N, C-alpha and C positions, 0 to 999 in steps of 0.2 A: 705831473703826468702820471696817469694811473699805472699800477703795476702790470695791468693787462696789455698796455700799449708798448710797442717797440721803442727802444731808446736810439735816437739818431746818432748819438756819439759813442756807440758801443759796437765792437766787432762781434758778429754773431758767433756764439759758442765760446767767447772769451769773457773774462770778468770785466766789469766796467772799470775805467781808469781810476775812479774814486776808491775802488776796492783793491787796487794793485798794491801789493806789499811794499815794493821798493822800485825805484827808478834805476835802470841799469844802463851804464855806458854814457851818461850825460853829466859827468862831474863838472866839466867846464862851465856849463850853463848854470848849474846849481851854485857854484862858487861865485859866479858873476852876480847873481841875485843876492846872495848872502852878504857879499862885500858892499853892495849898495845899501842894504838894510843896516848893516853895522856902521856904515859911514854916514848914516843919516841922509842918504841921497835916494830915498825911495820914490821913484817916479809913480805918477798916478795911472799911467797906461803902459802895459807891457805886451809886446807883440811876440808871441812864441811861435817861431817858424821852423821849417824843415820838411823833409819828405813825410808822406803819410806813414804812420805806424812806427815812428822812432821814439815815441814817449812824450810827445808834446802835451797831450791831455793829462798824462800821469804827472808831469812836472807841474802843470797848472793846479791840479788838486793837491799836490804836495805843498806848493807855495801857499795855497788857501789855508790848509791845515796849520801851517807854520804861522801865518799872519794872525789867524784868529785864536791861536792857542798861546802865542808868545806875548807876555805883558809888556807894556811900554816901560822904558827905562828913563828915569829922570837924570841919569848921569851923576848922581850924588855918590857920597862915600859908601853908602850901603846898597848901591844898585847891584843888581844881578850881573854876573859877567856876560860879555857879549856871546851870543850863541855861536857854536862852532859848526853847526850843520842845520839843515832844514828838517831833520827827522823829528817827528812827534810820535810818541808811543801809541800803539793801537788802543791801549786802555784809556787814553785821554778822552774826557767827555766830548771835546770838539771833534775828535776822530770818529766817535760813535755817531754824533749828530750829522756829520757830513756823509758818512756811509749810508745813513738812513734818509738823507735829504731833508732833515728837519732843523738844520742850522738856520736860525732867524737872521743871521748877519751875512748870509751868502745868497746871491741871486745867480741862478743858472739860466743862461740864455742860449737856446738851441731851437732847432726846427720844431714847431708845435705839431700836435696831432689834430687832424681834421676829423671831428666826430661825425659830420655828415657824410664825408667821403670814406670814412673808416680807414684812413691811411695818414702817414706823415705828410705834411706840406712840403713842397719842393724847395722852399726858401724861408728865411727868417724875415718876417714882415715888420713894418714900422710899428704896428701895434705892440709887438713884443718888446721893442726898444722903449716905447712909451711906458710899458709896465716896469721896465728896469729904472727909468727916470723917476717914476712914482715911488719905487722902492727906496731910491736914494733920497727922495724928498722927506721921508720919514726919519725922525731922529732915532739913532741906535739906542736900544734899551739901556745899554751900559755906557753910552757915550764913546764907545771905542771904535775900532776899525770895522769897515765893511768891505766885502770882496764880491766882485762879479766875475764869472767865467763865461766867455762867449766861445762856443764850440759848434761850428767854426764861423769866423767872421767872413770867410769866403762865400758862405751860403746866404749872406744878406742881400736883399734886393736893393736897388738904388735908393729908394726912399728910406729904408732902414739904415743904410750906410750914411746918408746925409744926417739923419737924426743922431746917430752915434757920434758923428763928427762934431756936432754942436755940443754934445755932452763932454767930449774930450777937450774942446776949446774952453769950457767953463766947468772944470771938474769939481764935484762936491768935495768938501773937506773929509779927510781920513777915509778916502775910498781908493781901492786899488782894482783896476779892471785888467783882467788877464784874457787876452785875445789869441785864439789859436788860428793859425793860418798855414795852409798847405801850399798856397800860391801867392805869396806876399806881393809879387810884382804886379798882380792884377788889382790890388787894392788902390783906393784913392790915395794919391801922393800926399794929400793933406792929412789923411789919417796916419799914414806911416811917419810923417814928420812930427807928429804929436805923441809918438810912442817910443819907448826904448825897446830894442829888439834883443831877444834871446834866441840865438840860432842853434838848433840841434842838428847834429850830423848823423850819417848812416852808422849803424852799429857794426862792430867787427864781427867776424864769424863766431867767436866764443861768446861775446856779449849777446849776439842775436840768439844763439842756442839757449843761453841762460834765461833770456827774456821770454823765449817761446815756452820753455819748461814752466816758468812762473805762470804763464797764461793758460797752462793746461795742455799745451801741445807737446809733441815728442819728436825728436830727431836723433838719428844714429850719429855717433861721433864722426864716422867716415863721410857723412853727408853734410857736415858743417860748411865746408867751402862751397859746395854746389848750391846749397840753400842760400848762403849769403850772396852769391853771384846772381841768382835768379830773383831773390827778394829785394835786392838793392839795399840790403842792410835794414829793411823794415820788418819789424816783428808782426805788424798787421798783415803784410803780404806773405810773410813766412807762414803765418797761421792759415791763410787761405791755401797756400801751396801744400801744406801737410794735410789739411782736411780733404783736398781734392786730388791727392796723390800726384802733385805737380812734378816732382822729381822723376817719377816713372814716365809721366807723359812727355817730359822734355827729352828723356833718354830715347823714347820711341820716335820722337820727332827728328832728333839728330840721326838716328839709325835710318829713318826714311830718307832724309836729305843726303845721306851718303850715296844714294842711287842717282842723284842729280849729275848731269842734265838728262838722264833717262829715268825719269821718275817712275818708281814702282807704283803704277796706278791702282792695282787691287789693294795694296796696303794703304795708299792715300785715301781711297774711297772708304775703307774700313775705319780709318781715323775720323773722317768727316762724318760718317753715319753715327758715330758714338756721341756726337754733339747734337743730334736731332732728337725730337720727341719731347713730350711734356716733362718738365722737371730737369731737363739737361741744360738749362740756361747757364748755371754756374760753370759747368764744364766747357761750354762753348766760349764763354767770356775768358776763362783761363787759357784755352787753346789759342785764342786770338792774341792774348797778352804775350804768350810764349813765342808765337810766330813773330810778333813785332820785336820782341827781345832778341830773338835769334838774328833777325835782319840788322838790328842795331849793333849787335856784337860783330857781325860781319863787316859793317861799315866802319866801326871804330878800329877794328884790328887792321884793316887795309890802310886806313888813314894814318894811324900811329905806327904802323909796321911793328906791332907788338901783339902777341897772342894773350888773351885773358886767361886766368885760371880756368881749367876745364869744369864745366857744369854737367857734363855727361861723357860717357866713354867715347873716345874717338873724336870729340868735338874739336880739339886742337888741330889735328890733321885735316879735318874737314874745312875749318875756317881758313887754314893756310892754303888749301887747294882752291877754294871758291873766291877768296878775296886777297890775292897776293900783293896787290898794288893799290895806290890811291885812286887810280882810274876805275878799278873794279869797285872800290868802296863807294864812289859817287853813284854808280848804278844801283848798288844795294840800298843806299840811302834814299834814292828816288823810288825804288820799289817799296820801301817801308812807308814812305809818305803816301804813295798811291794806294797801297792796300789798307792803310789806316782810314783813308777817306772812303774807300769802298766798303769797309766794314761798318762805318758809321751810317752810310747811306742804306746799306742792306738792313741794318737794324731798324732804321726809320720807316722803311716800307714793309717791314715784317717778312723779308725774304727768307726762304727756307734755309735754316742754319747749315744743313749738310751741303746744299748746293753752293751757298756762299763760301764756306770753307774750302770746298773742292776747287772752286774758281780761284781762290787765293793761292792754293797749292800749285795749281797749273801755271799761274802767273809767275811764281817763284821759279818753277822749272823753265819757263820761257826765258827769264832773266839769266839763269845759269847757262842755258844753251847759247844765248847771245854772247856771253862772256867767255865761253869755253874756247 
């Protein structure tokens, strides 16, 4: 892929996972892979799963560096001791080649760039999988290992997924395929059954803050809990939140909803209008995300009878007032489902973003009024 083309596996404004210095907060998954390697139980297919933005691609690239830089051990008297971590120095030639995408023993499978349309394709096609199979058909220059990274397998169309399945059924010798999946439940069961899974969890507030700093983002110490709550432990989502001032937006949203069930319409209209206009699409998407998150927090608190850590000033008292019982929680869950469908339909027909958002805010007010 040309340097002028966007990379589909990179968060805008953040370094690519192959350039990320260290993986934060996923020691369990690292240890599981290292134990398999040292125990001579290295599976040919690894499915790296978990929420978006928790380090799945960073782990895949870390494993690739490790596999391609670590020599085989014959187990003899003079064999090197078993590695104690997956870490490979940045100065290692393999690390340099992977960073520059010039490593001949690695195949990177991701959404290709459509030169005619001048944009990334919507999915990974069967032609891309065939290129990977052709790559494996060639003998490695040194007879050693080869690695493929698929980021992400969720983006494969059905033909590509079936082609990959055939490859997993008859894997080439000394090949390791690292597949990144944000939604493994949607994959073909036959693909999942032929892979070993490494599941990554959400990051803690401190780990999330450290990972965000490493990616070039910033957060104040006092905002760590709020950011972790809103980002769901995902550094990718935290990066988006900080870039678009999401904490301030959520604080304004909670302040607005404190007026329910008598919604402050001028303030609601002002919020809606900020998502209108050319170039405001990211702000609109974030606003819809935060609306959905607020409703989900209402539903969860009422169902569990337990308040979440506050992500904005006064949020705890507001949630306690709006969703005190499981009966209230059901209505808020229904509202979230309804508004999610409405947002998707509105986007599909290019409805005016300000009108769509105002309609959603009014529906939330109606639900609050009904429950009051």
